[in-house]
VEXVO-306909 format. One record per residue (C-alpha): residue number from 1; y, z, x. Coordinates in nm, 2 decimals. Example, Ala and Ser with C-alpha at 12.3 -4.5 7.8 and 13.67 -1.06 7.14 Angstrom:
BEGIN
+-----+--------+--------+--------+
: num :      y :      z :      x :
+-----+--------+--------+--------+
:   1 :  -0.45 :   0.78 :   1.23 :
:   2 :  -0.11 :   0.71 :   1.37 :
+-----+--------+--------+--------+
END
This chain:
BEGIN
+-----+--------+--------+--------+
: num :      y :      z :      x :
+-----+--------+--------+--------+
:   1 :  -0.72 :   0.43 :  -3.16 :
:   2 :  -0.61 :   0.42 :  -2.82 :
:   3 :  -0.27 :   0.69 :  -2.74 :
:   4 :  -0.10 :   0.77 :  -2.37 :
:   5 :   0.21 :   0.92 :  -2.24 :
:   6 :   0.33 :   0.71 :  -1.90 :
:   7 :   0.64 :   0.66 :  -1.74 :
:   8 :   0.76 :   0.33 :  -1.69 :
:   9 :   1.02 :   0.31 :  -1.34 :
:  10 :   1.31 :   0.12 :  -1.30 :
:  11 :   1.31 :  -0.29 :  -1.37 :
:  12 :   1.35 :  -0.34 :  -0.95 :
:  13 :   1.05 :  -0.09 :  -0.89 :
:  14 :   0.85 :  -0.28 :  -1.16 :
:  15 :   0.93 :  -0.62 :  -1.00 :
:  16 :   0.82 :  -0.51 :  -0.64 :
:  17 :   0.47 :  -0.32 :  -0.80 :
:  18 :   0.41 :  -0.66 :  -1.01 :
:  19 :   0.41 :  -0.88 :  -0.68 :
:  20 :   0.13 :  -0.70 :  -0.63 :
:  21 :  -0.03 :  -0.69 :  -0.98 :
:  22 :  -0.06 :  -1.01 :  -1.05 :
:  23 :  -0.26 :  -1.09 :  -0.76 :
:  24 :  -0.49 :  -0.76 :  -0.71 :
:  25 :  -0.49 :  -0.62 :  -1.06 :
:  26 :  -0.67 :  -0.74 :  -1.39 :
:  27 :  -0.47 :  -0.52 :  -1.61 :
:  28 :  -0.15 :  -0.67 :  -1.53 :
:  29 :  -0.07 :  -0.84 :  -1.84 :
:  30 :  -0.16 :  -0.54 :  -2.06 :
:  31 :   0.05 :  -0.31 :  -1.97 :
:  32 :   0.35 :  -0.34 :  -1.75 :
:  33 :   0.36 :  -0.05 :  -1.39 :
:  34 :   0.38 :   0.28 :  -1.49 :
:  35 :   0.32 :   0.64 :  -1.36 :
:  36 :   0.08 :   0.81 :  -1.64 :
:  37 :   0.13 :   1.11 :  -1.78 :
:  38 :  -0.18 :   1.14 :  -1.97 :
:  39 :  -0.47 :   0.90 :  -1.98 :
:  40 :  -0.56 :   0.74 :  -2.31 :
:  41 :  -0.74 :   0.91 :  -2.57 :
:  42 :  -0.89 :   0.87 :  -2.94 :
:  43 :  -0.69 :   0.96 :  -3.21 :
:  44 :  -0.60 :   0.82 :  -3.57 :
:  45 :  -0.33 :   0.68 :  -3.62 :
:  46 :  -0.16 :   0.96 :  -3.86 :
:  47 :  -0.15 :   1.15 :  -3.52 :
:  48 :   0.13 :   1.01 :  -3.37 :
:  49 :   0.40 :   1.11 :  -3.56 :
:  50 :   0.27 :   1.44 :  -3.50 :
:  51 :   0.20 :   1.34 :  -3.16 :
:  52 :   0.57 :   1.27 :  -3.14 :
:  53 :   0.72 :   1.52 :  -3.22 :
:  54 :   0.54 :   1.71 :  -2.98 :
:  55 :   0.70 :   1.49 :  -2.72 :
:  56 :   1.03 :   1.51 :  -2.81 :
:  57 :   1.00 :   1.91 :  -2.77 :
:  58 :   0.91 :   1.88 :  -2.46 :
:  59 :   1.14 :   1.62 :  -2.34 :
:  60 :   1.41 :   1.81 :  -2.46 :
:  61 :   1.32 :   2.09 :  -2.22 :
:  62 :   1.23 :   1.85 :  -1.92 :
:  63 :   1.58 :   1.81 :  -1.70 :
:  64 :   1.56 :   1.41 :  -1.55 :
:  65 :   1.43 :   1.45 :  -1.23 :
:  66 :   1.42 :   1.23 :  -0.85 :
:  67 :   1.10 :   0.95 :  -0.84 :
:  68 :   1.04 :   0.88 :  -0.46 :
:  69 :   0.79 :   0.64 :  -0.34 :
:  70 :   0.70 :   0.62 :   0.03 :
:  71 :   0.38 :   0.46 :   0.10 :
:  72 :   0.10 :   0.27 :  -0.10 :
:  73 :  -0.23 :   0.42 :  -0.05 :
:  74 :  -0.62 :   0.44 :  -0.26 :
:  75 :  -0.85 :   0.61 :  -0.43 :
:  76 :  -1.17 :   0.51 :  -0.18 :
:  77 :  -1.42 :   0.60 :  -0.16 :
:  78 :  -1.39 :   0.78 :  -0.50 :
:  79 :  -1.25 :   0.44 :  -0.62 :
:  80 :  -1.15 :   0.11 :  -0.53 :
:  81 :  -0.83 :   0.16 :  -0.66 :
:  82 :  -0.43 :   0.08 :  -0.46 :
:  83 :  -0.17 :   0.23 :  -0.54 :
:  84 :   0.22 :   0.32 :  -0.42 :
:  85 :   0.18 :   0.70 :  -0.42 :
:  86 :   0.45 :   0.88 :  -0.56 :
:  87 :   0.58 :   1.20 :  -0.39 :
:  88 :   0.46 :   1.50 :  -0.61 :
:  89 :   0.78 :   1.70 :  -0.76 :
:  90 :   0.76 :   2.03 :  -0.94 :
:  91 :   0.95 :   1.84 :  -1.25 :
:  92 :   0.66 :   1.55 :  -1.23 :
:  93 :   0.40 :   1.82 :  -1.22 :
:  94 :   0.54 :   2.08 :  -1.47 :
:  95 :   0.59 :   1.76 :  -1.71 :
:  96 :   0.21 :   1.59 :  -1.68 :
:  97 :   0.12 :   1.96 :  -1.71 :
:  98 :   0.32 :   2.03 :  -2.01 :
:  99 :   0.18 :   1.74 :  -2.16 :
: 100 :  -0.19 :   1.80 :  -2.06 :
: 101 :  -0.19 :   2.13 :  -2.19 :
: 102 :  -0.01 :   2.00 :  -2.55 :
: 103 :  -0.31 :   1.77 :  -2.57 :
: 104 :  -0.57 :   2.00 :  -2.38 :
: 105 :  -0.83 :   1.79 :  -2.65 :
: 106 :  -0.87 :   1.57 :  -2.33 :
: 107 :  -1.02 :   1.75 :  -2.07 :
: 108 :  -0.82 :   1.59 :  -1.70 :
: 109 :  -1.09 :   1.34 :  -1.55 :
: 110 :  -0.95 :   1.38 :  -1.21 :
: 111 :  -0.68 :   1.57 :  -1.02 :
: 112 :  -0.28 :   1.45 :  -1.07 :
: 113 :  -0.21 :   1.24 :  -0.79 :
: 114 :   0.09 :   1.05 :  -0.91 :
: 115 :   0.10 :   0.72 :  -0.87 :
: 116 :   0.14 :   0.34 :  -0.94 :
: 117 :  -0.10 :   0.14 :  -0.94 :
: 118 :  -0.12 :  -0.19 :  -0.76 :
: 119 :  -0.48 :  -0.32 :  -0.77 :
: 120 :  -0.81 :  -0.19 :  -0.88 :
: 121 :  -1.15 :  -0.34 :  -1.00 :
: 122 :  -1.16 :  -0.49 :  -0.59 :
: 123 :  -1.50 :  -0.49 :  -0.48 :
: 124 :  -1.52 :  -0.35 :  -0.17 :
: 125 :  -1.45 :  -0.61 :   0.06 :
: 126 :  -1.21 :  -0.71 :  -0.16 :
: 127 :  -1.06 :  -0.37 :  -0.12 :
: 128 :  -1.13 :  -0.34 :   0.23 :
: 129 :  -0.91 :  -0.70 :   0.35 :
: 130 :  -0.64 :  -0.61 :   0.10 :
: 131 :  -0.59 :  -0.21 :   0.21 :
: 132 :  -0.66 :  -0.31 :   0.53 :
: 133 :  -0.30 :  -0.57 :   0.53 :
: 134 :  -0.14 :  -0.27 :   0.31 :
: 135 :  -0.19 :   0.06 :   0.41 :
: 136 :   0.11 :   0.03 :   0.68 :
: 137 :   0.39 :  -0.07 :   0.43 :
: 138 :   0.69 :   0.12 :   0.44 :
: 139 :   0.81 :   0.15 :   0.06 :
: 140 :   1.11 :   0.35 :   0.06 :
: 141 :   1.25 :   0.34 :  -0.32 :
: 142 :   1.45 :   0.65 :  -0.49 :
: 143 :   1.52 :   0.65 :  -0.84 :
: 144 :   1.56 :   0.90 :  -1.18 :
: 145 :   1.33 :   0.95 :  -1.45 :
: 146 :   1.57 :   1.04 :  -1.75 :
: 147 :   1.24 :   0.93 :  -1.98 :
: 148 :   0.87 :   0.86 :  -2.08 :
: 149 :   0.74 :   0.70 :  -2.31 :
: 150 :   0.40 :   0.81 :  -2.62 :
: 151 :   0.17 :   0.41 :  -2.64 :
: 152 :  -0.08 :   0.29 :  -2.82 :
: 153 :  -0.31 :  -0.03 :  -2.69 :
: 154 :  -0.32 :  -0.33 :  -2.96 :
: 155 :  -0.66 :  -0.45 :  -3.07 :
: 156 :  -0.60 :  -0.73 :  -2.77 :
: 157 :  -0.60 :  -0.39 :  -2.51 :
: 158 :  -0.23 :  -0.45 :  -2.42 :
: 159 :  -0.03 :  -0.13 :  -2.49 :
: 160 :   0.29 :  -0.12 :  -2.70 :
: 161 :   0.52 :   0.17 :  -2.68 :
: 162 :   0.51 :   0.38 :  -3.02 :
: 163 :   0.85 :   0.66 :  -2.89 :
: 164 :   1.06 :   0.68 :  -2.65 :
: 165 :   1.21 :   1.06 :  -2.52 :
: 166 :   1.48 :   1.13 :  -2.34 :
: 167 :   1.49 :   1.43 :  -2.09 :
: 168 :   1.71 :   1.71 :  -2.16 :
: 169 :   1.84 :   1.57 :  -2.46 :
: 170 :   1.80 :   1.59 :  -2.89 :
+-----+--------+--------+--------+
END
């Protein structure tokens, strides 16, 4: 069974992200717009309760923080992913780090670049066209993040929330 840890932004930001995702992201129907804190990892269903206990502890030691996005960027030439760049903050970077240390069975494939994907699995030409038209787009959005979520993947490939963890609270 696959698990992951994500932040879901506000409905306002999700609606904006989805206005792009429905055209450019084949995973649009599988998971809402999100910022990944812990990439998908394999584990047994019985382990979920233990994961939740660890994440609850991490959440209680983390204060709510500001999430800000101001531009559209890309991981090109590494891959053809287009995303809303999230300005890294100490709180966000620490949360990512603590969660990944707790679940260190998984090695990190990439350095942590906070982002919300708006397009992926694009051909080189598609990527060039789409990113070329979007990269000058200004995205001024700021909100307070006060929770994150442990997800698991269903057999049809979609993701659903196992548990939600509020920051700074038991």
